C-alpha positions as CSV (number, residue, x, y, z in Angstrom):
1,M,0.2,0.2,0.2
2,S,1.7,3.4,-0.7
3,V,2.5,5.4,2.1
4,D,-0.1,8.2,1.0
5,E,-3.7,5.6,0.8
6,P,-5.0,5.2,4.3
7,I,-6.9,2.6,5.5
8,R,-10.6,2.9,4.8
9,T,-13.2,1.4,6.6
10,Q,-17.1,1.2,6.7
11,P,-18.1,3.9,9.8
12,T,-17.8,0.7,12.0
13,A,-14.8,-1.0,11.4
14,A,-11.7,-1.0,13.3
15,A,-8.5,-1.3,11.8
16,A,-5.4,-1.2,13.0
17,P,-3.2,2.2,13.1
18,D,-1.8,3.1,9.3
19,S,1.5,5.4,11.1
20,D,2.5,6.3,7.1
21,Y,-1.0,8.5,7.6
22,L,-1.3,9.9,10.7
23,E,2.3,10.9,10.8
24,K,1.6,13.5,7.4
25,R,-1.5,14.7,10.1
26,Q,0.2,15.6,13.1
27,L,-0.3,18.8,15.1
28,K,2.0,20.1,17.3
29,G,1.3,19.4,21.1
30,G,2.0,21.0,24.5
31,T,1.8,24.5,23.0
32,A,-1.0,26.1,25.1
33,G,-2.4,26.2,28.3
34,W,-5.8,27.8,30.1
35,L,-4.8,31.1,29.7
36,L,-4.3,31.3,26.7
37,L,-7.0,28.7,25.5
38,A,-9.3,31.7,27.9
39,G,-7.3,34.0,25.2
40,L,-8.4,31.7,22.2
41,G,-12.4,32.0,23.3
42,V,-12.7,35.7,23.7
43,S,-10.5,36.2,20.4
44,Y,-13.0,34.5,18.6
45,V,-15.4,36.5,19.9
46,V,-14.0,40.4,20.8
47,S,-15.2,41.4,16.8
48,G,-19.2,40.5,18.0
49,D,-18.4,43.5,20.5
50,Y,-16.9,45.9,18.3
51,S,-19.4,45.2,15.5
52,G,-22.6,43.3,14.5
53,W,-24.6,42.4,17.2
54,N,-26.0,46.9,16.9
55,F,-27.8,45.1,13.7
56,G,-30.4,43.4,16.4
57,L,-31.4,47.2,17.1
58,A,-33.4,47.5,13.6
59,E,-34.8,44.2,14.6
60,G,-35.9,44.6,18.0
61,G,-35.1,47.3,19.3
62,F,-33.2,48.4,22.7
63,G,-35.8,46.1,24.9
64,G,-35.8,43.5,22.0
65,L,-32.2,43.3,21.8
66,A,-31.3,43.7,25.6
67,I,-33.8,40.8,26.2
68,A,-32.8,38.3,23.5
69,A,-29.2,38.9,25.3
70,V,-29.8,38.0,28.3
71,I,-31.6,34.7,26.7
72,I,-28.2,34.3,24.4
73,A,-26.1,34.4,27.3
74,A,-27.9,32.2,29.6
75,M,-28.0,29.4,26.8
76,Y,-24.3,30.2,26.0
77,V,-23.1,29.9,29.8
78,C,-25.6,26.4,29.6
79,L,-23.4,25.8,26.3
80,V,-20.0,26.2,27.6
81,L,-20.8,24.3,31.1
82,G,-21.7,21.3,28.8
83,M,-18.7,21.6,25.8
84,A,-16.1,21.8,29.1
85,E,-17.4,18.9,30.2
86,L,-17.4,17.3,27.2
87,S,-13.6,18.1,26.0
88,S,-12.2,17.1,29.2
89,A,-13.9,13.3,28.0
90,L,-12.7,13.6,24.6
91,P,-10.0,15.6,24.3
92,A,-9.7,15.9,20.1
93,A,-9.0,18.6,17.7
94,G,-12.8,18.3,16.0
95,G,-14.2,19.4,18.9
96,G,-17.7,19.5,18.8
97,Y,-17.7,17.4,16.2
98,T,-15.5,14.7,18.0
99,F,-18.9,14.4,20.3
100,A,-21.3,14.4,18.3
101,R,-19.6,11.1,17.0
102,R,-19.8,9.6,19.6
103,A,-22.7,10.4,20.9
104,L,-25.3,9.8,17.7
105,G,-22.7,7.9,15.3
106,P,-20.6,8.9,11.9
107,W,-23.7,10.9,10.4
108,G,-24.1,13.0,13.8
109,G,-21.0,13.8,13.9
110,F,-20.4,14.9,9.8
111,A,-23.9,17.0,10.5
112,T,-22.1,18.5,13.4
113,G,-18.8,19.1,11.8
114,T,-20.7,20.5,8.8
115,A,-22.6,23.0,11.1
116,I,-19.6,24.4,12.8
117,L,-17.7,24.2,9.4
118,I,-20.1,26.8,7.4
119,E,-20.3,28.5,10.7
120,Y,-16.3,29.4,11.2
121,S,-15.6,29.6,6.8
122,I,-18.2,32.1,6.9
123,A,-17.7,34.3,9.8
124,P,-14.3,35.3,9.2
125,A,-16.2,36.8,5.9
126,A,-18.6,39.3,7.8
127,I,-16.0,40.5,9.4
128,A,-14.1,41.2,6.8
129,T,-16.6,43.4,5.9
130,F,-16.5,44.9,8.9
131,I,-12.7,45.7,9.2
132,G,-13.4,47.1,6.0
133,A,-15.7,49.6,7.1
134,Y,-13.3,50.7,9.9
135,V,-10.5,51.1,7.5
136,E,-12.4,53.6,5.0
137,S,-13.7,55.0,8.4
138,L,-9.9,56.2,8.8
139,N,-9.2,56.7,5.6
140,L,-6.2,54.8,6.2
141,F,-4.2,54.9,2.4
142,G,-6.6,56.3,0.9
143,I,-8.5,53.4,0.7
144,T,-12.7,53.7,0.0
145,D,-13.4,49.9,-1.7
146,G,-13.2,47.3,1.2
147,W,-12.2,44.2,-1.3
148,W,-8.3,45.4,-0.8
149,V,-8.8,44.9,2.8
150,Y,-10.2,41.9,3.0
151,L,-7.4,40.3,0.2
152,V,-4.6,42.0,2.3
153,V,-6.1,40.0,5.9
154,Y,-6.8,36.5,4.6
155,A,-3.3,36.9,3.4
156,I,-1.5,38.2,5.8
157,F,-3.5,36.4,8.3
158,I,-3.5,32.9,6.8
159,A,0.5,33.1,6.5
160,I,1.2,33.9,9.7
161,H,-1.0,30.8,11.1
162,L,1.1,28.8,8.4
163,S,3.8,29.3,10.1
164,G,2.7,27.4,13.3
165,A,0.2,27.0,16.1
166,G,1.9,28.1,19.0
167,E,3.2,31.0,17.2
168,A,-0.2,32.1,15.9
169,L,-2.3,31.6,19.2
170,K,0.5,34.1,21.0
171,V,0.2,36.5,18.5
172,M,-3.7,36.2,18.8
173,F,-3.2,36.7,22.6
174,V,-1.3,40.3,22.1
175,I,-3.6,41.5,19.6
176,T,-6.3,40.1,21.8
177,G,-4.8,42.2,25.0
178,I,-5.2,45.2,22.9
179,A,-9.4,45.3,21.4
180,L,-9.8,44.5,25.3
181,V,-8.0,47.6,26.6
182,G,-9.7,49.2,24.1
183,L,-13.2,48.3,25.3
184,I,-12.0,49.9,28.5
185,V,-11.0,52.5,26.7
186,F,-14.5,53.0,25.0
187,A,-16.2,51.9,28.4
188,V,-14.9,55.0,30.1
189,S,-15.2,57.7,27.3
190,A,-18.8,56.3,26.6
191,V,-19.6,56.6,30.7
192,G,-19.9,60.5,29.3
193,E,-22.4,60.6,26.0
194,F,-24.6,58.0,27.7
195,D,-28.5,60.0,27.7
196,L,-31.3,57.5,28.8
197,G,-33.3,58.9,26.3
198,N,-31.4,57.3,23.4
199,L,-32.1,53.4,24.7
200,T,-35.6,54.4,23.2
201,N,-35.3,57.1,20.7
202,I,-36.7,54.4,17.6
203,V,-40.6,55.0,16.8
204,P,-43.0,51.9,17.5
205,T,-44.2,50.5,15.1
206,D,-47.9,48.9,15.3
207,A,-46.4,45.2,15.7
208,A,-48.1,43.3,18.9
209,G,-46.6,44.8,22.2
210,A,-44.6,47.9,20.6
211,S,-43.8,50.1,22.9
212,D,-41.1,52.9,23.1
213,L,-38.7,49.7,25.4
214,L,-40.1,47.8,22.4
215,P,-40.1,49.0,19.6
216,F,-41.2,45.9,17.6
217,G,-43.3,44.0,20.0
218,Y,-42.5,40.9,21.0
219,I,-41.5,39.5,17.7
220,G,-38.8,41.9,17.4
221,I,-36.8,40.0,20.8
222,W,-37.1,36.2,18.4
223,A,-35.7,38.4,15.6
224,A,-33.0,40.0,17.6
225,I,-31.9,36.6,19.0
226,P,-28.9,35.7,15.7
227,F,-27.8,39.4,16.6
228,A,-27.4,38.9,20.5
229,I,-25.4,35.5,19.4
230,W,-22.9,37.9,17.5
231,F,-22.0,39.1,21.6
232,F,-20.5,35.4,21.9
233,L,-19.8,33.5,18.0
234,A,-17.9,31.5,18.0
235,I,-16.4,30.6,21.8
236,E,-17.6,26.9,21.3
237,G,-14.7,26.6,19.3
238,V,-11.9,26.5,22.4
239,P,-11.8,22.7,22.1
240,L,-10.5,22.4,18.8
241,A,-7.5,23.9,19.9
242,A,-7.1,20.4,22.3
243,E,-4.3,18.4,20.9
244,E,-2.3,21.0,21.2
245,T,-3.0,22.1,24.7
246,A,-0.7,20.9,27.6
247,N,-3.3,18.8,30.0
248,P,-6.0,19.6,27.7
249,E,-8.3,17.9,30.2
250,R,-8.0,20.2,32.9
251,N,-7.2,23.3,30.5
252,V,-9.8,23.1,28.0
253,P,-12.5,23.2,30.0
254,R,-10.4,26.1,32.1
255,G,-10.3,28.4,29.7
256,I,-13.6,27.9,28.0
257,I,-15.1,28.8,31.1
258,A,-12.3,31.8,31.6
259,A,-13.4,33.5,28.2
260,M,-17.1,33.3,29.0
261,G,-17.3,34.9,31.9
262,V,-15.0,38.0,30.1
263,L,-17.7,38.1,27.2
264,V,-20.4,38.3,29.4
265,V,-18.7,41.5,31.2
266,T,-18.2,43.0,27.9
267,C,-21.9,42.6,25.9
268,V,-23.5,43.9,29.1
269,A,-20.9,47.6,28.9
270,V,-21.1,47.4,24.9
271,L,-24.8,47.0,24.5
272,I,-25.7,49.5,27.5
273,L,-22.9,52.3,26.2
274,T,-23.0,52.2,22.6
275,T,-26.7,52.2,22.5
276,G,-26.9,55.2,25.5
277,A,-24.3,56.9,23.6
278,G,-24.8,57.0,20.5
279,G,-28.6,56.2,20.3
280,A,-30.5,53.0,19.3
281,D,-31.4,54.0,15.5
282,A,-28.3,55.3,14.1
283,M,-25.9,52.6,16.1
284,S,-28.8,50.2,14.4
285,A,-27.2,50.5,11.2
286,S,-23.5,51.5,11.6
287,G,-20.5,49.0,10.7
288,N,-18.4,50.5,13.0
289,P,-20.7,51.8,16.8
290,L,-18.6,52.1,19.2
291,V,-16.8,54.8,16.4
292,E,-19.9,56.4,15.7
293,A,-21.7,56.1,19.3
294,L,-18.4,58.6,20.8
295,G,-18.9,61.0,17.7
296,G,-15.6,63.8,16.9
297,S,-14.3,63.0,20.0
298,S,-10.4,62.1,20.2
299,M,-11.5,59.0,21.8
300,A,-13.4,58.1,18.8
301,T,-9.9,58.3,16.5
302,V,-8.6,56.2,19.6
303,V,-11.3,53.2,19.3
304,N,-11.8,53.3,16.0
305,Y,-7.9,52.3,16.0
306,I,-8.2,50.0,18.6
307,G,-11.1,48.2,17.3
308,L,-9.3,47.3,14.6
309,A,-7.5,45.1,16.3
310,G,-10.3,44.1,17.3
311,L,-11.8,42.8,14.4
312,V,-8.1,41.9,13.2
313,A,-8.2,39.1,16.9
314,S,-11.5,37.5,16.1
315,F,-10.6,37.4,12.0
316,F,-7.7,35.5,12.8
317,S,-8.3,33.3,15.5
318,I,-12.1,32.0,13.5
319,I,-9.2,31.1,10.6
320,Y,-7.0,28.7,13.1
321,A,-11.2,27.3,14.0
322,Y,-11.9,26.8,11.1
323,S,-8.7,24.6,9.6
324,R,-8.6,22.4,12.3
325,Q,-12.4,21.4,12.1
326,L,-11.6,20.9,8.4
327,F,-8.6,18.6,9.7
328,A,-10.3,16.9,11.7
329,L,-13.2,16.0,9.7
330,S,-10.8,15.6,6.8
331,R,-8.1,13.5,8.8
332,A,-11.1,11.0,9.6
333,G,-11.9,10.8,5.9
334,Y,-15.1,12.4,6.1
335,L,-13.8,15.3,3.7
336,P,-11.1,14.7,1.4
337,T,-7.5,13.8,3.5
338,A,-5.3,15.7,0.9
339,L,-7.2,18.7,3.1
340,S,-5.4,17.3,6.5
341,V,-1.7,17.1,5.1
342,T,0.2,19.0,7.4
343,N,3.3,21.0,6.8
344,S,6.8,21.1,8.7
345,R,5.2,23.2,11.0
346,K,2.5,21.2,12.0
347,T,-0.4,23.2,10.7
348,P,-2.9,22.2,8.3
349,T,-1.6,24.1,4.1
350,L,-5.1,23.4,2.7
351,A,-7.8,23.7,5.8
352,L,-6.1,26.7,6.1
353,I,-5.8,28.4,2.5
354,V,-9.2,26.7,1.0
355,P,-12.1,28.0,3.3
356,G,-9.9,31.5,3.3
357,V,-10.0,31.4,-0.6
358,I,-14.3,31.1,-0.3
359,G,-14.6,33.8,1.9
360,F,-12.8,35.7,1.2
361,L,-15.4,35.4,-2.4
362,L,-18.2,35.8,-0.5
363,S,-16.7,38.9,1.7
364,L,-16.3,40.6,-1.8
365,T,-20.7,40.8,-1.8
366,G,-19.6,43.4,1.7
367,E,-23.6,42.4,2.9
368,G,-22.3,42.2,6.9
369,A,-25.6,41.2,8.0
370,L,-26.4,39.0,5.5
371,L,-22.9,37.2,6.0
372,L,-23.1,37.1,10.3
373,N,-27.1,35.3,9.6
374,M,-25.8,33.0,7.7
375,A,-22.9,31.9,10.3
376,V,-25.4,31.9,13.1
377,F,-27.4,29.3,11.0
378,G,-24.5,27.2,11.7
379,A,-23.4,27.7,14.8
380,A,-26.7,27.6,16.3
381,L,-27.4,24.2,14.2
382,S,-23.7,22.7,15.7
383,Y,-25.4,23.8,19.2
384,V,-28.1,22.0,19.0
385,L,-26.6,18.8,18.1
386,I,-23.9,19.7,20.5
387,M,-26.5,19.6,23.4
388,V,-28.3,16.6,22.3
389,S,-24.4,14.8,22.3
390,H,-23.7,16.0,25.9
391,I,-27.6,14.0,27.2
392,V,-27.2,11.3,25.0
393,L,-23.6,10.7,26.2
394,R,-25.0,11.3,29.7
395,R,-27.8,8.6,29.5
396,R,-26.1,6.2,27.4
397,E,-22.6,6.3,29.1
398,P,-23.0,7.5,32.7
399,D,-19.7,5.9,34.0
400,M,-17.3,7.5,30.6
401,P,-14.3,9.4,32.7
402,R,-15.5,12.9,33.2
403,P,-12.2,14.9,34.7
404,Y,-15.0,18.2,34.6
405,R,-18.9,17.4,34.9
406,T,-21.6,19.7,34.1
407,P,-23.0,21.8,37.2
408,G,-26.9,20.5,37.0
409,G,-25.9,17.4,34.2
410,V,-28.8,16.8,31.2
411,V,-30.9,19.9,32.6
412,T,-28.3,22.6,32.1
413,T,-27.8,21.2,28.4
414,G,-31.4,20.5,28.1
415,F,-31.6,24.6,28.1
416,A,-29.1,26.1,26.0
417,L,-30.7,22.9,23.6
418,V,-34.5,24.3,23.5
419,V,-32.7,28.1,23.3
420,A,-30.6,26.9,20.2
421,V,-33.2,25.1,18.8
422,I,-35.2,28.6,19.1
423,A,-32.2,30.9,17.7
424,V,-32.4,28.3,14.4
425,I,-35.8,29.3,13.5
426,A,-35.2,32.8,13.9
427,T,-31.9,33.1,11.5
428,F,-35.3,32.4,9.0
429,L,-37.1,35.3,10.6
430,V,-34.2,37.6,10.1
431,D,-34.0,36.8,6.6
432,T,-35.3,33.1,5.0
433,V,-33.0,33.8,1.9
434,A,-30.0,33.1,3.9
435,A,-30.8,30.8,6.4
436,L,-31.9,28.7,3.4
437,C,-28.5,29.1,1.5
438,C,-26.7,27.6,4.0
439,L,-29.4,24.7,4.7
440,G,-29.0,24.0,0.9
441,V,-25.1,24.3,1.3
442,F,-25.8,21.2,4.6
443,A,-28.0,19.1,2.1
444,V,-25.1,19.6,0.1
445,F,-22.5,18.4,2.3
446,M,-24.7,15.2,3.9
447,A,-24.9,13.7,-0.1
448,Y,-21.2,13.9,-0.3
449,F,-21.2,11.9,2.6
450,A,-24.1,9.8,2.2
451,L,-22.9,9.3,-1.8
452,Y,-19.0,8.8,-0.8
453,S,-17.2,9.2,1.9
454,R,-19.4,7.1,5.0
455,H,-17.4,4.2,2.9
456,R,-14.3,6.0,3.0
457,L,-13.9,6.5,6.5
458,V,-10.9,6.1,8.1
459,A,-10.1,4.1,11.6
460,A,-6.8,5.2,12.7
461,S,-8.1,8.6,13.2
462,P,-8.5,9.5,16.7
463,D,-12.3,10.6,16.1
464,E,-12.9,6.9,15.3
465,E,-11.1,5.4,17.3
466,F,-12.9,6.8,20.2
467,A,-16.1,5.7,19.0
468,A,-14.1,2.1,18.2
469,L,-13.3,2.1,22.2
470,A,-17.4,2.8,22.8
471,R,-18.4,0.0,20.9
472,A,-15.6,-2.3,22.5
473,E,-16.6,-1.2,26.3
474,E,-20.1,-1.8,24.7
475,D,-19.7,-5.2,23.5
476,L,-17.6,-6.3,27.4
477,R,-21.1,-4.8,29.1
């Protein structure tokens, strides 16, 4: 057999590892501790504080978005606690896909991995449009057309990732620190501009339940949910770093929980202070809301420059996330195995480049709000499947080693599951065409699996071995 040809099996089969195949698909272990993982979690999300969430004001007003944000924050807390348990029990680069593969079999695993891949491939494209808006507002280099910005950021940051995970994560940590400083500068400056009346300056419609606080009525709360998700979108990507983490059973849960704590604080501060300083009506369509909320003050320029760091931090880290998700699916044979081959720096070359090209092409639409809704569809669908996985594993494998256990157990993850289902439906409420496009892409991936790759899974991959071990344990009972 050629060294490039992996051992392939039916989904239920087991085979001896092919060391040559796996040798070409190795990540560099031990490059991250819990603090770096916490930074990664914040980095994934921090751009959501700087732009994107504010489009929810146009759907629900301040009251609708605030209520949606409370519901979604609670969902994410429960989601993170559930994922902390799963990541301690199943530390592998597949993250949510790995968990679902163990709980729901190859179909459920691939469905979850596909949903995550849709989210992570589209989210950078949305963030690129926001980066373009910040660059244009600064009039940097005389740029008035964002596509040059999109091309440059994709090229530079993919190149940094190709240099190695340790180097990339350290760069990301520094950029994230700068972004958090920017939020502090903004918060201090916005307090002086705050006006309570600005929170409710959108004229109420004639929708059921409409008021100054809920100008679009009760339905506005539901419609605002996808935009509230932008405050926390992608934190679930922390477990994707498991194979590159020292002592992942301990450090991944600590990192993701610490990151969630920081993000709850930034969500509250940004939502209230931005809307109160700039006004709900003006902020509802802004590409750089934190800057516009401060008007023409000197601090606005400072926040604008630092805001770029926030957007870049998320853009940079989500590139890491999509590459690891694609790497894991490819290594296990669900997607073409060439995509998981790593370079001399132990980074997956094609897994970084291919989604980057797709994301760049999507960014050329310039439709940040539409791309945001598409990314949220993929995310919310993955949350549904991951929470189902937690519940199934608690019921079916109660004795599986779990160094960390979710407080509240299946009640906690059950709540997150219900809200995630509501969020999936809400994406159709906001933009039916965008949601249907994502559903179509999802269906194409599942058809590929049904007709081709499910017969070519690689038993030697960690995720398939987890499943094989589970079957063996079941047979011994």
